[in-house]
C-alpha positions as CSV (number, residue, x, y, z in Angstrom):
1,M,90.9,85.7,115.9
2,M,91.9,89.9,115.6
3,V,91.0,92.8,117.4
4,P,92.5,96.1,115.6
5,V,95.0,98.3,116.0
6,A,93.2,101.6,116.9
7,A,93.5,104.1,114.5
8,E,95.7,106.4,116.5
9,H,98.8,103.5,116.4
10,T,97.9,103.8,112.4
11,D,98.7,107.6,111.5
12,T,102.4,107.7,112.5
13,P,105.4,106.6,110.9
14,T,106.1,103.2,111.8
15,V,108.6,101.0,110.7
16,A,107.6,97.2,111.4
17,L,110.6,94.7,113.1
18,K,110.2,90.5,112.3
19,E,112.2,87.8,112.9
20,G,114.9,88.8,115.7
21,M,116.4,86.1,117.1
22,L,119.9,84.9,118.5
23,L,121.4,80.9,118.5
24,Q,121.8,80.1,122.4
25,P,124.9,80.8,122.8
26,W,124.6,84.6,122.5
27,R,121.3,84.4,124.4
28,G,121.5,87.4,127.5
29,T,124.7,88.8,126.5
30,G,123.3,92.4,125.0
31,I,123.8,91.6,121.7
32,A,120.3,91.3,120.5
33,R,119.6,94.5,122.8
34,R,122.2,96.4,121.3
35,G,121.6,95.1,118.0
36,H,117.6,96.7,117.9
37,D,118.8,99.8,119.2
38,E,122.1,100.4,116.7
39,L,118.8,100.0,114.0
40,L,116.8,102.4,115.5
41,T,118.8,104.8,115.8
42,H,119.5,105.1,112.2
43,R,115.4,105.0,111.1
44,P,113.5,108.0,110.1
45,E,110.4,106.6,111.5
46,N,108.5,107.8,115.1
47,Q,107.9,104.3,116.3
48,A,108.2,100.7,116.5
49,S,106.0,97.6,115.8
50,L,106.7,93.9,116.7
51,L,104.6,90.8,117.0
52,V,105.6,88.1,119.2
53,N,103.5,85.2,120.8
54,P,102.6,86.0,123.8
55,L,103.6,82.2,125.0
56,A,107.2,82.4,123.4
57,G,109.8,81.2,126.0
58,D,106.9,80.9,128.4
59,G,106.1,84.3,127.9
60,K,109.7,85.3,129.3
61,V,109.8,86.8,124.9
62,K,107.1,89.6,125.3
63,A,108.1,90.2,129.2
64,L,111.9,91.1,127.0
65,Y,110.3,93.4,125.0
66,E,108.0,94.6,127.3
67,S,111.4,95.3,129.0
68,W,112.4,97.4,126.0
69,G,109.7,100.2,126.0
70,Y,107.3,98.3,124.1
71,A,103.7,98.0,125.4
72,S,101.2,96.1,123.6
73,I,98.2,97.5,122.0
74,G,96.5,94.7,120.1
75,E,96.1,90.8,118.9
76,Q,96.9,89.8,115.6
77,Q,96.5,86.5,114.1
78,P,98.4,86.6,110.5
79,S,97.5,83.2,109.4
80,P,94.4,81.3,110.2
81,D,96.3,77.8,111.4
82,G,98.7,80.3,113.9
83,P,98.9,81.5,116.3
84,V,97.5,85.0,117.7
85,L,100.0,86.8,118.5
86,T,100.2,90.0,120.8
87,A,101.0,93.6,118.9
88,M,103.2,95.3,120.4
89,L,104.3,99.6,119.9
90,R,107.1,101.8,120.8
91,A,108.3,105.2,120.0
92,I,112.1,105.0,118.5
93,R,112.4,109.2,119.5
94,P,110.8,111.0,122.9
C-alpha cells in the first residue's frame, strides 16, 4: 500500500531525516530534540521529511514527531515485506 505524496510537498527543497534513535539511558533527556534542531538549523532546505512506523512505541514515536511540528502527509511502504510507514513533514524555518 502506498499513498503518493502530493506534488505540493515535493516541489520544495527538502532534507530527509533517517534513523534517529537513542539508547534507553538517553531517552527523555531532550538530547534527541537538541540534536534534531541543531541539524536543521544549518540546513539550506525549506522543510524536513521523515518516515515513521506509526506502531513504534505504541504510537509514542509518531506523537513525539508531531510534538516537534511534523504533520502526516501520506503513507509509504518502501519495501514489499516492510511495514507501512507514515510520511511526515515540517517547515525548517517559518
